[in-house]
NUGUFI-867284 format. One record per residue (C-alpha): y, x, z. Coordinates in steps of 0.25 Angstrom, whole numbers. Example, Ala and Ser with C-alpha at 12.3 -4.5 7.8 and 13.67 -1.06 7.14 Angstrom:
<pases>
> -18 | 49 | 31
> -4 | 55 | 29
</pases>
This chain:
<pases>
> 330 | 611 | 746
> 330 | 597 | 751
> 337 | 592 | 739
> 327 | 598 | 730
> 315 | 591 | 737
> 323 | 578 | 737
> 325 | 579 | 722
> 310 | 582 | 720
> 306 | 570 | 729
> 315 | 561 | 721
> 310 | 566 | 708
> 295 | 564 | 713
> 298 | 550 | 718
> 305 | 546 | 705
> 294 | 551 | 696
> 284 | 544 | 705
> 292 | 531 | 703
> 293 | 533 | 688
> 277 | 535 | 687
> 275 | 522 | 696
> 284 | 514 | 687
> 278 | 520 | 674
> 264 | 516 | 679
> 268 | 502 | 682
> 275 | 500 | 668
> 264 | 507 | 661
> 250 | 502 | 665
> 240 | 513 | 666
> 231 | 514 | 653
> 217 | 519 | 658
> 209 | 520 | 645
> 195 | 525 | 648
> 191 | 533 | 636
> 183 | 524 | 627
> 179 | 515 | 638
> 186 | 502 | 634
> 189 | 499 | 619
> 198 | 487 | 615
> 197 | 481 | 601
> 208 | 471 | 598
> 210 | 461 | 587
> 222 | 452 | 586
> 222 | 439 | 579
> 212 | 437 | 568
> 207 | 451 | 564
> 220 | 457 | 568
> 229 | 447 | 561
> 238 | 438 | 569
> 250 | 430 | 569
> 262 | 431 | 578
> 261 | 417 | 583
> 251 | 409 | 591
> 240 | 415 | 599
> 234 | 428 | 593
> 219 | 431 | 598
> 218 | 445 | 602
> 203 | 449 | 602
> 200 | 461 | 611
> 186 | 468 | 611
> 184 | 476 | 623
> 173 | 487 | 623
> 170 | 493 | 636
> 163 | 507 | 636
> 166 | 510 | 650
> 165 | 504 | 664
> 166 | 489 | 666
> 180 | 484 | 665
> 186 | 471 | 671
> 201 | 468 | 668
> 211 | 461 | 658
> 211 | 462 | 643
> 225 | 459 | 639
> 235 | 458 | 627
> 248 | 464 | 631
> 260 | 457 | 623
> 275 | 459 | 624
> 272 | 474 | 627
> 285 | 481 | 631
> 279 | 496 | 630
> 271 | 504 | 640
> 260 | 493 | 641
> 270 | 483 | 647
> 269 | 469 | 642
> 275 | 456 | 645
> 263 | 447 | 642
> 248 | 451 | 642
> 237 | 441 | 638
> 225 | 445 | 646
> 210 | 441 | 649
> 202 | 446 | 660
> 190 | 454 | 654
> 177 | 461 | 660
> 170 | 471 | 651
> 157 | 478 | 656
> 153 | 492 | 652
> 149 | 493 | 638
> 153 | 478 | 634
> 162 | 473 | 623
> 170 | 461 | 625
> 180 | 453 | 616
> 191 | 445 | 622
> 202 | 437 | 614
> 216 | 435 | 620
> 226 | 426 | 614
> 240 | 431 | 613
> 252 | 425 | 607
> 255 | 432 | 594
> 270 | 431 | 597
> 268 | 441 | 608
> 260 | 451 | 601
> 268 | 464 | 597
> 264 | 478 | 591
> 263 | 483 | 606
> 254 | 472 | 611
> 241 | 478 | 616
> 227 | 474 | 622
> 223 | 481 | 635
> 211 | 480 | 645
> 216 | 481 | 659
> 210 | 484 | 672
> 220 | 480 | 683
> 232 | 487 | 678
> 226 | 497 | 670
> 224 | 497 | 655
> 210 | 502 | 652
> 210 | 499 | 637
> 222 | 496 | 627
> 223 | 493 | 612
> 234 | 488 | 603
> 234 | 474 | 598
> 235 | 477 | 583
> 233 | 467 | 573
> 241 | 462 | 561
> 252 | 452 | 566
> 258 | 441 | 557
> 272 | 435 | 560
> 272 | 420 | 565
> 278 | 417 | 551
> 264 | 420 | 544
> 256 | 409 | 540
> 242 | 413 | 546
> 230 | 406 | 540
> 216 | 407 | 546
> 204 | 406 | 537
> 190 | 402 | 541
> 182 | 403 | 528
> 169 | 409 | 523
> 177 | 417 | 513
> 188 | 426 | 520
> 197 | 425 | 508
> 197 | 410 | 507
> 211 | 407 | 510
> 218 | 420 | 505
> 225 | 412 | 494
> 234 | 406 | 506
> 240 | 420 | 507
> 246 | 418 | 493
> 254 | 406 | 497
> 268 | 407 | 489
> 279 | 412 | 497
> 289 | 401 | 493
> 280 | 392 | 501
> 275 | 401 | 512
> 285 | 412 | 513
> 279 | 418 | 526
> 266 | 426 | 526
> 252 | 419 | 525
> 241 | 426 | 532
> 226 | 421 | 530
> 216 | 426 | 540
> 201 | 425 | 538
> 195 | 420 | 551
> 181 | 421 | 556
> 175 | 412 | 567
> 177 | 422 | 578
> 192 | 421 | 575
> 193 | 406 | 579
> 197 | 405 | 593
> 192 | 394 | 603
> 206 | 389 | 606
> 215 | 382 | 596
> 228 | 389 | 601
> 221 | 402 | 598
> 223 | 399 | 583
> 238 | 398 | 583
> 239 | 410 | 576
> 235 | 403 | 563
> 244 | 393 | 555
> 232 | 388 | 547
> 217 | 389 | 548
> 208 | 387 | 535
> 193 | 383 | 536
> 186 | 385 | 523
> 171 | 385 | 520
> 169 | 389 | 534
> 158 | 386 | 544
> 165 | 379 | 555
> 153 | 378 | 564
> 153 | 393 | 565
> 164 | 391 | 575
> 161 | 386 | 589
> 167 | 373 | 595
> 178 | 380 | 602
> 183 | 387 | 589
> 182 | 374 | 581
> 190 | 367 | 592
> 200 | 378 | 592
> 203 | 375 | 577
> 204 | 360 | 580
> 214 | 362 | 591
> 222 | 372 | 583
> 223 | 362 | 572
> 227 | 351 | 581
> 238 | 360 | 587
> 245 | 362 | 574
> 235 | 371 | 566
> 233 | 370 | 551
> 218 | 369 | 547
> 213 | 369 | 533
> 198 | 364 | 531
> 192 | 368 | 518
> 179 | 371 | 512
> 175 | 362 | 500
> 160 | 361 | 500
> 160 | 368 | 514
> 170 | 359 | 520
> 162 | 352 | 530
> 157 | 366 | 535
> 171 | 370 | 536
> 177 | 358 | 543
> 165 | 356 | 552
> 169 | 351 | 566
> 184 | 351 | 561
> 181 | 341 | 550
> 188 | 330 | 558
> 201 | 337 | 557
> 201 | 336 | 542
> 208 | 325 | 534
> 196 | 324 | 525
> 182 | 319 | 529
> 173 | 327 | 519
> 161 | 320 | 514
> 156 | 327 | 502
> 158 | 339 | 493
> 162 | 337 | 478
> 169 | 344 | 467
> 181 | 342 | 458
> 184 | 346 | 444
> 199 | 348 | 445
> 209 | 352 | 456
> 221 | 345 | 449
> 228 | 342 | 462
> 229 | 357 | 466
> 241 | 362 | 459
> 251 | 374 | 461
> 264 | 377 | 454
> 264 | 387 | 443
> 249 | 390 | 444
> 238 | 385 | 435
> 230 | 373 | 441
> 216 | 376 | 446
> 205 | 376 | 435
> 192 | 371 | 439
> 180 | 376 | 430
> 170 | 369 | 439
> 169 | 358 | 449
> 176 | 362 | 462
> 170 | 359 | 475
> 177 | 351 | 486
> 175 | 343 | 498
> 178 | 328 | 497
> 180 | 317 | 508
> 189 | 306 | 513
> 203 | 308 | 519
> 203 | 304 | 533
> 217 | 308 | 537
> 229 | 315 | 532
> 234 | 317 | 518
> 228 | 322 | 505
> 236 | 333 | 499
> 228 | 335 | 486
> 216 | 328 | 480
> 207 | 329 | 468
> 205 | 314 | 464
> 199 | 307 | 477
> 195 | 321 | 483
> 205 | 326 | 493
> 207 | 341 | 491
> 217 | 343 | 502
> 221 | 334 | 514
> 228 | 337 | 527
> 231 | 329 | 540
> 236 | 332 | 554
> 227 | 335 | 566
> 236 | 335 | 579
> 247 | 345 | 576
> 239 | 352 | 565
> 234 | 349 | 551
> 221 | 350 | 544
> 220 | 353 | 529
> 208 | 349 | 521
> 204 | 356 | 508
> 193 | 351 | 500
> 188 | 364 | 494
> 184 | 378 | 498
> 196 | 387 | 497
> 188 | 399 | 492
> 183 | 391 | 481
> 186 | 395 | 467
> 194 | 393 | 458
> 204 | 387 | 469
> 203 | 399 | 477
> 209 | 409 | 467
> 218 | 398 | 460
> 232 | 405 | 458
> 239 | 392 | 463
> 231 | 392 | 476
> 242 | 398 | 485
> 253 | 389 | 479
> 244 | 377 | 480
> 241 | 380 | 495
> 255 | 382 | 498
> 259 | 368 | 494
> 246 | 363 | 501
> 249 | 369 | 514
> 264 | 364 | 514
> 258 | 350 | 511
> 247 | 350 | 521
> 254 | 357 | 533
> 269 | 358 | 529
> 278 | 365 | 539
> 268 | 364 | 550
> 260 | 375 | 544
> 271 | 384 | 549
> 273 | 378 | 563
> 266 | 390 | 569
> 277 | 399 | 565
> 285 | 393 | 576
> 280 | 400 | 589
> 274 | 391 | 599
> 283 | 397 | 609
> 296 | 392 | 602
> 290 | 378 | 603
> 291 | 378 | 618
> 304 | 385 | 621
> 310 | 372 | 625
> 299 | 370 | 635
> 301 | 384 | 641
> 316 | 381 | 642
> 313 | 369 | 650
> 302 | 375 | 659
> 311 | 387 | 663
> 321 | 377 | 669
> 313 | 375 | 681
> 319 | 364 | 690
> 314 | 371 | 703
> 323 | 383 | 699
> 335 | 375 | 702
> 348 | 381 | 707
> 353 | 375 | 720
> 364 | 365 | 719
> 378 | 372 | 717
> 385 | 363 | 727
> 376 | 369 | 738
> 380 | 383 | 733
> 395 | 379 | 734
> 393 | 373 | 748
> 385 | 385 | 752
> 396 | 395 | 747
> 407 | 387 | 753
> 401 | 387 | 767
> 398 | 402 | 765
> 412 | 405 | 761
> 418 | 397 | 773
> 409 | 404 | 783
> 410 | 418 | 777
> 425 | 416 | 776
> 435 | 408 | 784
> 425 | 403 | 795
> 419 | 417 | 798
> 433 | 423 | 798
> 439 | 414 | 808
> 427 | 414 | 817
> 427 | 429 | 817
> 442 | 430 | 819
> 441 | 421 | 830
> 431 | 430 | 837
> 438 | 443 | 832
> 425 | 447 | 825
> 431 | 449 | 811
> 423 | 462 | 809
> 410 | 453 | 810
> 414 | 448 | 796
> 408 | 461 | 790
> 394 | 457 | 795
> 394 | 442 | 795
> 399 | 440 | 781
> 389 | 449 | 774
> 378 | 443 | 783
> 383 | 429 | 779
> 382 | 432 | 765
> 368 | 437 | 766
> 364 | 424 | 773
> 371 | 416 | 763
> 363 | 423 | 751
> 350 | 421 | 758
> 353 | 406 | 761
> 357 | 404 | 746
> 344 | 411 | 741
> 335 | 403 | 752
> 342 | 390 | 747
> 338 | 393 | 733
> 324 | 398 | 736
> 322 | 385 | 744
> 325 | 376 | 732
> 317 | 385 | 722
> 305 | 388 | 731
> 298 | 401 | 732
> 286 | 399 | 723
> 283 | 400 | 709
> 291 | 388 | 701
> 284 | 382 | 689
> 290 | 372 | 679
> 283 | 366 | 667
> 289 | 359 | 655
> 279 | 353 | 644
> 278 | 343 | 634
> 266 | 335 | 628
> 264 | 333 | 613
> 255 | 321 | 609
> 247 | 323 | 597
> 241 | 313 | 587
> 226 | 316 | 592
> 227 | 311 | 606
> 230 | 324 | 612
> 243 | 331 | 617
> 248 | 345 | 617
> 255 | 350 | 629
> 266 | 361 | 629
> 272 | 366 | 642
> 280 | 378 | 648
> 279 | 382 | 662
> 290 | 391 | 669
> 288 | 397 | 682
> 297 | 404 | 691
> 291 | 416 | 699
> 300 | 419 | 711
> 293 | 432 | 716
> 288 | 444 | 708
> 273 | 445 | 708
> 260 | 441 | 700
> 258 | 427 | 696
> 247 | 419 | 689
> 249 | 406 | 681
> 236 | 399 | 676
> 237 | 389 | 665
> 226 | 379 | 665
> 219 | 373 | 653
> 219 | 376 | 639
> 230 | 379 | 629
> 239 | 390 | 625
> 248 | 397 | 635
> 257 | 409 | 634
> 269 | 416 | 641
> 283 | 414 | 636
> 294 | 424 | 636
> 308 | 423 | 633
> 307 | 434 | 622
> 297 | 425 | 615
> 309 | 418 | 609
> 317 | 430 | 606
> 324 | 431 | 619
> 326 | 444 | 628
> 313 | 449 | 635
> 312 | 442 | 648
> 304 | 441 | 660
> 302 | 426 | 658
> 288 | 423 | 654
> 280 | 410 | 651
> 267 | 403 | 647
> 266 | 394 | 635
> 254 | 386 | 629
> 250 | 374 | 621
> 243 | 366 | 631
> 247 | 369 | 642
> 259 | 378 | 641
> 265 | 387 | 652
> 277 | 396 | 654
> 284 | 404 | 664
> 292 | 416 | 670
> 286 | 429 | 674
> 287 | 443 | 676
> 286 | 455 | 666
> 272 | 453 | 662
> 263 | 441 | 660
> 248 | 442 | 659
> 241 | 430 | 652
> 227 | 428 | 654
> 221 | 425 | 641
> 208 | 418 | 645
> 204 | 404 | 640
> 206 | 392 | 649
> 216 | 393 | 660
> 226 | 405 | 658
> 231 | 414 | 669
> 245 | 420 | 667
> 248 | 432 | 676
> 263 | 436 | 678
</pases>
């Protein structure tokens, strides 16, 4: 009878422990029926590239009581709602209110199981899949700001012998332009054509400027509408436009195996003087295409409206622009195919070699073990034999071994310290416009399990680093990387990244 009761008690205890572990591994999802509705859009209208930062726009509609918690995008999902990194932003939503929040997430961390959730403390009150259409980091993604949404569709017909990878043109609206240049990293190229630039605010215009200087490829076009298009970005153009004129031929625009452009009427173009860079094609004294470098990026000037006929429907347009893009941008057009994470691995390798985590000198260990061997061996043996207490060896030797182990650990702890250890490596890259770009990686050693917060001051891109980011095994090593400044580190199983603007907080 007692045996049966004992078995029942053990089974009940095991069941309780299993439920407890399951509850910790799978956060409770308390979905109030129809109370919270989440609308999620990744990238630009659901289209994004698996490189750079991807904007995730989340619309929260609250049909229930007031909610205050964290809106998060969980990446690296391992199943059962477990994630290794979550990008979050604190949010408060009153009853009956609708709020939209944009969270920037590295495209390389988005998977098919990535989800968006609204959490109150440790409870998920609403959840939705990320969705969207991802494109590989080998895709040439071109954003287009134009009056006509089909303006740059011809770029999708670039010949495969010159552009073997996919080319995706994305029609953009003013609301798609972010307020920070790093948030445009998803794009390889941005085309502005017959677009009212003043419909953007100052922060959005500055974002385009910063993105270009950081390595972006900007195309300024528009013909008769060029000044409206270039607007506050006109100083980046290689050509200073002073008038609108027309040409009767476009003899310099040729493409192999296709008929030249046939003009039946004068063709409107903008005209001006070249102030910097190189003219690629011209018609008489009128520069049609010119390019020059701005910081690490490049700006291509186009003298006509890309949607203007007969050029827009010219059969050789794709081949001509293939040659043009190679002349204007060269291999730099594909620089973004290389992950920003790949560029800072040498820094990370240096950062993890924290000088504060040094191993004690081997000579001290040798001396320590020699002394221990002498005491625990012949010295103790002869002393106890002289006292006729050899039986004490069974107590003294194990005790001496424990004391020795504690001593070695204490000696190492004294050298290393008991607090969090931080080590940063970085480099400064000077640019030709009087500015500098700082990249750095910070590693930190956490001696005790617990919750920690790292706050990164100032503007810039910051993100966690994981060993698996470069194809290694899944690891508990985590970090933060950014493009001015740049941070990295070692962490527990999960990292929560506060995605708010300005200073960024990292809980781990």
